[in-house]
C-alpha positions in Angstrom: -59.0 170.2 -0.1 -61.2 171.4 -2.8 -61.4 175.0 -4.2 -64.1 177.4 -2.9 -65.2 180.7 -4.4 -62.3 182.9 -4.0 -63.3 186.4 -3.6 -63.1 188.6 -0.7 -63.4 192.2 0.4 -62.0 194.9 -1.8 -59.0 196.7 -0.5 -59.9 199.7 1.5 -63.2 198.4 3.0 -63.7 198.0 6.7 -64.8 194.4 7.4 -67.7 193.6 9.7 -69.2 190.4 10.8 -72.8 189.8 11.6 -72.6 186.5 13.3 -69.9 184.6 15.2 -70.0 181.6 12.7 -68.7 183.9 10.0 -65.5 184.7 11.9 -62.1 183.0 12.2 -59.4 184.2 14.6 -56.0 182.8 13.8 -52.6 183.6 15.3 -49.3 183.1 13.4 -46.6 181.5 15.5 -42.9 181.0 14.5 -39.4 182.0 15.2 -38.0 185.3 14.0 -37.3 185.2 10.3 -39.6 182.3 9.6 -41.7 184.4 7.2 -44.8 185.2 9.3 -45.2 188.8 8.2 -44.4 188.0 4.5 -47.1 185.3 4.8 -49.6 187.9 6.2 -48.9 190.2 3.2 -49.4 187.3 0.8 -52.7 186.3 2.4 -53.9 189.9 2.4 -53.0 190.3 -1.3 -54.7 187.0 -2.3 -57.8 188.0 -0.3 -58.0 191.4 -2.0 -57.4 193.3 1.2 -54.4 195.1 -0.4 -53.5 196.0 -3.9 -49.8 195.3 -4.0 -47.8 192.8 -2.0 -49.1 193.9 1.4 -47.6 197.4 1.2 -49.9 200.2 2.4 -47.8 203.3 2.6 -44.2 204.5 3.1 -43.0 201.0 2.5 -44.7 199.7 5.6 -46.9 196.6 5.5 -50.3 195.8 6.8 -48.6 194.0 9.7 -45.3 195.7 10.5 -46.4 199.4 10.4 -44.9 200.7 13.6 -41.9 203.0 13.1 -39.7 200.9 15.3 -40.6 197.8 13.3 -40.0 199.7 10.1 -36.5 200.7 11.2 -35.6 197.3 12.7 -37.1 195.2 9.9 -38.5 192.9 12.6 -41.9 192.5 14.3 -41.9 193.7 17.9 -45.6 193.8 18.6 -48.8 192.0 18.0 -50.7 193.2 15.0 -54.2 192.5 13.6 -54.9 192.2 9.9 -58.6 191.4 9.0 -59.3 189.9 5.6 -62.3 188.2 4.0 -62.5 185.0 2.1 -65.6 183.2 0.9 -67.9 185.4 3.1 -65.8 184.6 6.2 -64.0 187.3 8.1 -60.5 186.2 9.1 -58.7 188.1 11.9 -55.0 187.3 11.3 -52.9 188.0 14.4 -49.2 188.4 13.4 -46.9 187.9 16.4 -43.2 188.7 16.9 -40.9 185.6 16.6 -38.2 187.0 18.9 -38.2 185.6 22.4 -38.0 189.1 24.0 -41.6 189.8 22.8 -43.2 186.6 24.0 -45.8 188.7 25.8 -47.1 189.8 22.5 -47.3 186.1 21.4 -49.2 185.2 24.6 -51.7 188.0 23.8 -52.2 186.6 20.3 -52.8 183.1 21.6 -55.4 184.6 24.0 -57.2 186.4 21.3 -57.2 183.6 18.7 -59.1 180.3 18.4 -56.5 178.5 16.3 -52.8 178.8 15.4 -50.8 178.6 12.2 -47.2 177.5 13.0 -44.9 179.0 10.4 -41.7 177.1 9.8 -38.9 177.8 7.4 -37.9 175.1 4.9 -34.3 176.3 5.1 -34.0 177.0 8.8 -36.0 174.3 10.5 -37.8 174.5 13.9 -36.3 176.1 16.9 -36.8 175.0 20.5 -39.0 178.0 21.5 -41.5 177.1 18.7 -41.6 173.6 20.0 -42.4 174.9 23.5 -45.3 177.0 22.2 -46.6 174.0 20.3 -46.6 172.1 23.6 -48.5 174.9 25.3 -51.1 174.9 22.6 -51.4 171.1 22.8 -52.0 171.3 26.5 -55.1 173.5 26.0 -56.2 171.7 22.9 -55.9 174.7 20.5 -56.3 173.7 16.9 -53.1 174.1 14.9 -51.8 173.7 11.3 -48.3 174.1 10.0 -47.2 176.3 7.0 -43.8 175.7 5.4 -42.2 178.8 4.0 -39.0 179.8 2.2 -39.5 177.3 -0.5 -37.6 179.5 -2.8 -34.3 179.1 -0.8 -31.6 177.1 -2.5 -31.3 174.7 0.5 -35.0 174.3 1.1 -36.4 170.8 1.1 -40.1 170.5 1.6 -40.2 166.7 1.9 -37.5 166.7 4.6 -39.3 169.6 6.4 -42.6 167.7 6.5 -40.7 164.7 8.0 -39.2 167.0 10.6 -42.6 168.5 11.4 -44.0 165.0 11.9 -41.1 164.0 14.2 -41.3 167.1 16.3 -45.0 168.1 16.3 -46.4 164.6 15.9 -44.1 162.9 18.4 -47.1 161.8 20.4 -49.3 161.0 17.4 -47.5 160.6 14.1 -50.8 160.2 12.2 -51.9 163.7 13.2 -49.2 165.7 11.4 -49.4 165.0 7.6 -49.1 167.2 4.5 -52.2 168.0 2.4 -50.3 168.9 -0.7 -47.1 167.9 -2.5 -45.0 170.4 -4.4 -44.6 170.6 -8.2 -41.2 171.8 -9.3 -40.2 173.7 -12.3 -36.9 173.4 -14.2 -33.7 173.6 -12.0 -31.8 176.9 -12.1 -28.0 177.4 -12.4 -27.6 176.6 -8.7 -29.4 173.2 -9.1 -32.5 174.4 -7.1 -35.8 173.6 -8.8 -38.4 176.2 -7.7 -41.9 175.1 -6.5 -44.4 176.2 -9.2 -47.5 174.4 -8.1 -49.3 172.1 -5.7 -50.7 168.5 -6.0 -53.8 168.1 -3.8 -53.6 164.8 -2.1 -57.4 164.6 -1.4 -58.7 166.3 -4.4 -56.2 164.8 -6.7 -56.0 168.1 -8.5 -53.1 170.2 -9.6 -53.0 173.9 -8.6 -50.5 175.5 -11.0 -49.0 178.9 -10.1 -46.3 179.0 -12.8 -48.1 181.6 -14.8 -48.5 184.0 -11.9 -52.2 183.0 -11.6 -53.6 180.0 -9.9 -54.7 177.5 -12.6 -56.5 174.3 -11.6 -56.2 171.2 -13.8 -56.2 167.4 -13.7 -52.8 165.7 -13.0 -51.1 163.8 -15.7 -50.3 160.1 -15.0 -46.8 160.8 -13.8 -48.1 163.4 -11.3 -50.8 161.1 -10.2 -48.2 158.4 -9.5 -46.3 160.8 -7.3 -49.1 161.2 -4.8 -50.3 157.6 -4.4 -48.4 156.7 -1.2 -48.8 160.1 0.4 -52.5 160.1 -0.3 -53.0 156.8 1.3 -51.1 157.9 4.4 -53.2 161.1 4.6 -56.5 159.2 4.2 -55.5 156.8 6.9 -54.4 159.7 9.2 -57.8 161.5 8.7 -59.7 158.3 9.4 -57.6 157.5 12.5 -58.5 161.0 13.9 -62.1 160.7 12.7 -65.0 160.4 15.1 -66.6 157.8 12.8 -65.3 154.5 14.1 -66.8 152.5 11.2 -64.8 154.5 8.6 -61.6 152.6 9.0 -63.3 149.3 8.6 -64.9 150.6 5.4 -61.6 151.9 4.1 -59.7 148.7 5.0 -62.5 146.7 3.4 -61.7 148.3 0.1 -64.5 150.9 0.0 -63.6 154.1 -1.9 -64.4 156.8 0.6 -65.7 159.9 -1.2 -63.6 163.1 -1.1 -66.4 165.1 0.5 -66.6 162.7 3.5 -62.8 162.9 3.9 -62.7 166.7 3.7 -65.6 167.0 6.2 -63.8 164.6 8.6 -60.5 166.5 8.1 -62.1 169.8 8.9 -63.8 168.5 12.0 -60.5 166.9 13.2 -58.6 170.2 12.6 -61.3 172.2 14.4 -61.1 169.8 17.4 -57.3 170.1 17.6 -56.9 166.4 16.8 -55.3 166.7 13.3 -52.6 169.2 12.2 -52.2 169.4 8.5 -49.0 170.6 6.8 -49.3 173.2 4.0 -46.8 175.3 2.1 -46.9 179.0 1.0 -44.7 181.4 -0.9 -45.2 185.2 -1.6 -46.4 186.3 -5.0 -43.7 187.1 -7.5 -43.5 190.2 -9.7 -46.8 190.6 -11.5 -48.5 187.6 -9.7 -51.9 188.1 -8.1 -51.7 185.3 -5.7 -48.9 183.7 -3.6 -48.3 180.0 -4.0 -50.4 178.1 -1.5 -52.3 181.1 -0.1 -55.6 180.1 -1.6 -55.3 176.7 -0.1 -54.3 178.1 3.2 -57.3 180.5 3.2 -59.6 177.6 2.4 -58.2 175.6 5.4 -58.7 178.5 7.7 -62.3 179.1 6.6 -63.2 175.5 6.3 -61.1 173.7 8.9 -60.5 176.2 11.7 -63.1 176.6 14.5 -65.5 179.4 14.8 -65.6 181.4 18.0 -68.7 179.4 18.9 -66.6 176.3 19.3 -64.2 177.9 21.8 -64.8 176.8 25.4 -66.9 179.2 27.4 -64.9 181.7 29.3 -64.9 181.7 33.1 -65.9 185.0 34.6 -66.4 186.3 38.1 -67.7 189.5 39.5 -64.9 192.0 40.3 -65.1 191.1 44.0 -64.3 187.4 43.1 -67.8 186.1 43.7 -69.1 183.4 41.3 -71.0 184.2 38.1 -72.5 181.7 35.5 -70.2 181.2 32.6 -70.8 183.2 29.4 -71.0 181.9 25.9 -70.2 183.4 22.5 -73.6 185.1 22.0 -73.9 188.6 20.5 -77.1 189.1 22.6 -75.4 187.9 25.8 -73.9 190.0 28.6 -70.9 192.0 27.5 -67.5 190.4 28.2 -64.5 191.7 26.3 -60.8 191.7 27.0 -58.0 194.2 26.2 -55.4 192.0 24.6 -53.1 194.8 23.6 -52.6 198.5 24.4 -50.7 201.0 22.2 -50.4 204.7 21.8 -51.1 206.7 18.7 -49.7 210.2 18.5 -53.0 211.5 17.0 -55.8 209.5 18.8 -54.0 208.7 22.0 -54.4 205.2 23.6 -55.8 202.5 21.4 -56.9 199.2 22.8 -57.1 196.0 20.8 -60.1 194.1 22.2 -61.5 190.6 21.8 -65.2 190.4 22.5 -66.1 187.0 24.0 -69.8 187.7 24.7 -72.3 190.4 23.9 -71.8 193.3 21.5 -69.6 196.3 21.9 -70.9 199.6 20.5 -69.1 202.9 19.8 -69.5 205.7 22.3 -71.0 203.5 25.1 -70.0 203.4 28.7 -68.4 200.2 29.9 -67.0 198.9 33.1 -63.3 198.3 33.3 -62.1 195.6 35.7 -58.5 194.6 36.1 -56.7 192.8 38.9 -53.5 190.9 39.6 -50.6 192.9 38.1 -50.0 195.4 40.9 -46.5 193.9 41.4 -45.6 195.2 37.9 -46.7 198.8 38.3 -50.3 198.2 37.0 -52.9 199.4 39.4 -56.2 197.5 39.9 -59.1 198.9 37.9 -62.8 199.0 38.9 -64.2 202.0 37.0 -66.7 203.0 34.4 -65.3 204.5 31.1 -66.9 205.8 28.0 -65.2 204.3 24.9 -64.7 206.2 21.7 -64.9 204.9 18.2 -64.5 201.2 17.2 -62.2 200.6 14.3 -60.5 197.9 12.3 -56.8 198.4 11.6 -55.3 198.6 8.2 -51.6 199.3 8.5 -51.3 202.7 10.2 -54.9 203.5 9.3 -58.0 202.8 11.4 -61.4 202.2 9.6 -64.6 202.8 11.5 -66.8 199.9 12.6 -70.4 200.3 13.8 -70.2 197.4 16.3 -68.1 194.5 17.3 -70.0 191.3 18.1 -69.1 188.3 20.2 -66.1 186.4 18.6 -64.7 189.4 16.8 -61.8 191.8 17.4 -61.7 195.6 17.1 -59.6 198.6 18.2 -61.2 200.9 20.8 -60.2 204.5 21.2 -60.2 206.7 24.3 -60.0 204.0 27.0 -57.7 206.0 29.3 -57.7 203.7 32.3 -58.0 200.2 30.7 -54.7 198.3 30.3 -53.7 195.0 28.7 -55.5 192.1 30.4 -58.4 194.2 31.7 -62.0 193.1 31.2 -64.7 195.3 29.6 -68.3 194.6 30.6 -71.6 196.3 31.0 -71.6 199.1 33.6 -74.7 197.6 35.3 -73.3 194.0 35.3 -69.5 194.3 35.9 -67.5 191.1 35.3 -63.9 190.0 35.4 -62.0 187.5 33.3 -59.1 185.6 34.8 -55.9 187.1 33.2 -53.7 185.0 31.1 -50.2 183.9 32.2 -47.6 186.6 31.6 -43.9 185.8 31.6 -41.9 187.4 34.4 -39.5 190.1 33.3 -36.1 189.1 34.8 -33.6 191.4 33.1 -33.0 194.6 35.0 -32.4 198.0 33.4 -31.5 200.8 35.8 -32.2 204.2 34.3 -31.8 207.9 35.0 -33.4 210.9 33.3 -30.9 212.5 30.9 -31.8 216.0 31.9 -34.1 218.0 34.2 -36.6 218.4 31.3 -36.6 214.6 30.9 -37.0 214.1 34.6 -40.2 216.1 34.6 -41.7 213.8 31.9 -40.2 210.6 33.0 -42.9 209.3 35.4 -45.7 209.8 32.9 -43.7 208.3 30.1 -42.8 205.2 32.1 -46.4 204.8 33.3 -47.7 204.8 29.7 -44.9 202.4 28.7 -45.8 199.9 31.4 -49.5 200.3 30.7 -48.9 199.1 27.2 -46.8 196.2 28.1 -47.6 194.0 31.1 -44.4 191.9 30.5 -42.5 195.0 31.8 -42.2 195.9 35.5 -41.3 199.2 36.9 -39.5 199.3 40.3 -38.3 202.1 42.5 -35.9 200.1 44.6 -36.0 201.4 48.2 -32.6 199.9 49.1 -30.5 201.0 46.1 -32.7 204.1 45.3 -32.6 203.1 41.6 -35.3 203.3 39.1 -35.4 199.9 37.4 -37.2 198.7 34.3 -37.5 194.9 34.3 -37.6 193.5 30.8 -37.6 190.1 29.0 -34.3 190.6 27.1 -32.0 193.1 25.5 -34.2 193.7 22.4 -37.1 194.4 24.8 -34.9 196.9 26.6 -33.9 198.6 23.4 -37.5 198.9 22.2 -38.6 200.3 25.5 -35.9 203.0 25.5 -36.7 203.8 21.8 -40.4 204.2 22.6 -39.7 206.4 25.5 -37.6 208.6 23.3 -39.6 208.7 20.1 -43.2 208.3 21.4 -43.1 210.1 24.7 -40.1 212.5 24.2 -38.2 211.2 27.2 -34.4 210.6 27.0 -33.0 208.3 29.7 -29.5 207.0 30.4 -28.9 203.4 31.4 -26.7 203.1 34.5 -25.2 200.0 36.1 -27.8 198.0 38.1 -27.0 197.6 41.8 -28.0 194.7 44.0 -28.9 195.5 47.6 -25.8 194.6 49.5 -25.7 194.9 53.3 -23.0 195.1 56.0 -22.6 193.4 59.4 -20.0 193.1 62.1 -17.8 190.0 61.9 -16.9 190.1 65.6 -17.7 192.0 68.8 -16.4 195.6 69.0 -16.7 198.7 71.2 -16.9 202.3 70.3 -17.0 205.7 72.0 -18.9 208.6 70.6 -17.8 212.1 71.8 -19.6 215.1 70.5 -18.4 218.2 72.4 -18.5 221.7 70.9 -18.5 225.2 72.5 -18.9 228.2 70.3 -20.6 230.8 72.4 -24.1 230.5 73.8 -25.4 226.9 74.2 -22.8 224.3 73.3 -23.2 220.7 72.3 -22.2 217.9 74.7 -22.8 214.2 74.5 -20.7 211.2 75.1 -21.8 207.6 74.9 -20.0 204.2 74.9 -21.4 201.3 73.1 -20.7 197.6 72.5 -21.6 196.0 69.1 -21.9 192.2 68.6 -23.1 190.2 65.6 -26.5 188.5 65.6 -27.9 185.6 63.5 -29.1 186.5 59.9 -32.4 188.2 59.8 -32.2 189.7 63.2 -32.0 193.3 62.0 -30.8 196.0 64.5 -31.3 195.4 68.2 -30.7 198.2 70.7 -30.2 197.5 74.4 -29.9 200.0 77.2 -27.6 199.0 80.1 -26.8 202.4 81.4 -26.7 202.6 85.2 -26.7 205.5 87.6 -28.2 208.0 85.1 -24.9 208.5 83.2 -27.0 209.2 80.1 -30.3 210.8 81.2 -33.4 208.7 80.3 -34.7 211.3 77.9 -31.6 211.0 75.7 -31.4 207.2 75.4 -33.9 207.2 72.5 -31.7 209.9 70.9 -28.7 207.6 71.0 -30.7 204.8 69.5 -32.0 207.1 66.8 -28.4 208.1 65.9 -27.2 204.5 65.9 -30.1 203.4 63.6 -29.6 206.4 61.3 -25.9 205.6 60.9 -26.7 201.9 60.4 -29.0 202.8 57.5 -26.2 204.8 55.9 -23.6 202.0 56.4 -20.3 201.9 58.2 -17.8 200.6 55.6 -18.9 200.7 52.0 -22.2 202.6 52.3 -24.6 199.7 52.5 -27.2 199.3 55.4 -25.9 197.6 58.5 -27.9 194.7 59.7 -27.9 191.8 62.2 -26.2 193.4 65.2 -27.0 194.1 68.8 -25.9 197.6 69.9 -25.7 197.9 73.7 -25.4 201.4 75.3 -23.1 200.9 78.4 -22.2 204.4 79.6 -21.9 208.0 78.8 -21.8 211.6 80.0 -24.2 214.5 79.8 -24.1 218.3 80.6 -27.0 219.9 82.3 -27.1 222.8 79.8 -25.3 221.8 76.6 -26.7 218.2 76.2 -29.6 217.8 73.7 -31.4 215.3 71.5 -29.3 216.3 68.5 -26.0 216.0 70.4 -26.8 212.5 71.5 -27.9 211.4 68.1 -24.6 212.6 66.7 -22.7 210.8 69.5 -24.6 207.6 68.9 -23.6 207.7 65.2 -20.0 208.5 66.0 -19.8 205.6 68.5 -21.0 203.1 65.9 -18.5 204.4 63.3 -15.7 204.1 65.8 -16.7 200.5 66.6 -16.8 199.7 62.9 -13.3 201.1 62.4 -11.9 198.6 65.0 -13.8 195.6 63.7 -14.0 193.3 60.7 -17.0 194.3 58.6 -18.5 191.7 56.4 -20.4 192.5 53.2 -23.6 190.5 52.9 -25.0 189.8 49.4 -28.5 188.7 48.5 -28.9 185.1 47.5 -31.7 184.0 45.2 -33.5 180.7 44.9 -33.5 179.8 41.2 -35.7 177.3 39.5 -34.5 176.6 35.9 -36.8 174.7 33.6 -35.0 173.1 30.6 -35.1 170.2 28.2 -33.2 167.2 29.5 -30.3 167.6 27.0 -29.3 171.0 28.5 -29.2 169.9 32.2 -25.4 169.4 32.1 -24.5 172.7 30.5 -26.9 174.6 32.8 -25.6 173.0 35.9 -22.0 173.7 34.8 -22.9 177.4 34.1 -24.6 177.8 37.5 -21.5 176.4 39.2 -19.4 179.0 37.4 -21.6 181.6 39.0 -21.0 180.5 42.6 -24.3 178.7 42.5 -25.2 175.7 44.6 -27.5 173.1 43.0 -29.9 171.9 45.7 -31.9 169.5 43.6 -33.4 168.4 40.3 -36.8 166.9 39.4 -38.7 165.9 36.3 -41.1 168.6 35.1 -42.9 166.8 32.4 -41.8 164.6 29.4 -38.2 165.5 28.4 -38.0 168.4 30.8 -36.1 168.9 34.0 -36.3 171.6 36.7 -33.0 172.5 38.3 -33.2 174.1 41.7 -30.2 176.2 42.9 -29.2 179.0 45.2 -27.0 181.6 43.6 -25.8 185.2 44.5 -28.0 187.8 42.9 -24.9 189.7 41.7 -24.1 186.7 39.5 -27.5 186.6 37.7 -28.1 190.2 36.6 -28.0 189.1 32.9 -29.1 185.5 33.4 -32.3 186.1 31.3 -30.0 186.6 28.3 -27.3 184.1 29.2 -29.7 181.2 29.9 -31.2 181.7 26.5 -27.7 181.2 25.0 -26.9 178.1 27.1 -30.2 176.4 26.4 -30.6 177.5 22.7 -33.7 179.5 23.6 -35.5 176.7 25.4 -34.8 177.5 29.1 -36.9 179.4 31.5 -36.3 180.4 35.1 -38.0 181.8 38.1 -36.3 183.5 41.0 -37.1 184.4 44.5 -35.1 186.1 47.3 -33.8 183.6 49.8 -31.5 185.5 52.2 -28.4 187.6 52.6 -25.1 185.8 53.3 -21.4 186.8 53.6 -19.7 187.7 50.4 -16.3 186.0 49.7 -13.5 188.3 51.0 -11.8 188.8 47.6 -15.1 189.8 45.9 -16.1 192.0 48.9 -12.7 193.8 48.6 -13.4 194.6 44.9 -16.9 196.0 45.9 -15.3 198.2 48.6 -12.8 199.5 46.1 -15.5 200.4 43.6 -17.5 202.1 46.4 -14.5 204.2 47.3 -14.0 205.2 43.7 -17.6 206.2 43.4 -17.7 208.2 46.6 
């Protein structure tokens, strides 16, 4: 592609857009360590948004500025870096590459109109990145590929472009082709020749970065010969994806298609999501003003990526679900904005990153907040009016004031105390609701307890804020195990959650072993006699009852039957016996787990005219059940989950073998799209506490699973015995 005028906004200036056509929203996607954040720094430096290699203060970058990111040297959240190039505002959304933070990636995809897939020339492409590519392809999101780590000794750009074509262009090899070839300098002692410039395949120009500045020149004959075959393939690929059907005939007929026509067709094909160019980029070296390939990348984004006007109109309803005409990207239209990320700032409180899809958002105005569908994760439904605070654009830790945010743009909003990630902001007199995007289910449990009484007092508020920020986290107060459980996506997700609780909200918690909700039942019929007789002056306590207990089919619960004859137990005390039986059943009769699926029949008993009471017969009922349990075989019941594991075909064998080793029963498999299989299995929940982590290992990061409770069934005797021993030690 040809050069455009370079310059951009000066560092330190808040960037505003006055029309949607002058905005580009692009999300960076790639595995952890692929170089996304370094690329953001290089783009910001080239665009003049920062003065030195992306660093803004205290060694933090314009992208990774959170204290946790600073300490971990890894992105853990979505961040926005606005830059300007050629009069176009580019909102760069940097996402974490680690699988535990895929919720942040989903938010970035929602907020963006195009994606840059960042792949390492030395590390290749992982399975998770391939899966995200497929997701983008399914919705037609425009994509380009940026190859990084060209400086690594084992990097090979030519091989990497071939791999990109094989993986990303499997369905259409003509759609994934490089726009530039690298120029190499002299080889170093290790034999690696560094990339010092680019050869433009369309422009047939050399962009030389060897001096630390970008210098454009004509290629020499040897350089020109290097690009002949690659240029022909690129031109044929562009023409194949072109909407001009006569262009191929003209090209094959020997006509020399002018570069401007090819560039225009390329940009249209990229914006439509039909063509995916491969570029390269490297950070600026010492004293260099521009990173290699960053100018070319900014030109592609501004010239080839779609404007917000080209995004499909968003579907909205009214908060009650009734239909509403679709809205378009019009600054004068009805206000429709969405909270794509929520975070907390120690000085300004909650900060919401918002994408405006229609209308214009202004500071200090009252908006309607609508949010539905995440109640199962501890997020309440919202249908309220709120007054927003200032609008700002982020710059590292700093926030720079904006006077408005028009349709197609992104901004940070302060003082939205009720709005959470996924909520819709609209006009208070015309409330609307956008359908929320798909969030991954958190399937790794973390049971926690407050470290101290002081922490206990702050725990609920701290957890509420944590969950409000991250809809991929679910808070559960388990009614069966009485544990407080934070469901996360992985171990790193857990670690960050605990660190945020401690550092941001001042709450220290202790992880404790997660319990599954076991139950008990009778393995055979048994009888018990409950005798509660005490005399200690005044009114005594007298109650005797005799019961029979028999097992029932699974799911029957507790059934109580009265077969007393002749008034042996007065009618008014029969409910007391039942209450005592049910109370003891809830507490358990062997290992402390609730008793289920039995019929308890009251056969006989004795009462005293003065000393019998409701309390006495409750105690007698409980004693009778305990005596019956002492004489019978008590089975432990464990919950069994229905598991649906979605994996590439090559991992079906290892996954099925792993499930078998967990006492799982595979009940079927089916095809779930090209090259993917869904394995359906039933497996004890006690065996899948860490399956979210372990499946990732077995499937090399490409597997996903869903789980649902199926039933409780008897636990094998040898395992049940270990559980009983642990229960006795803990009591």
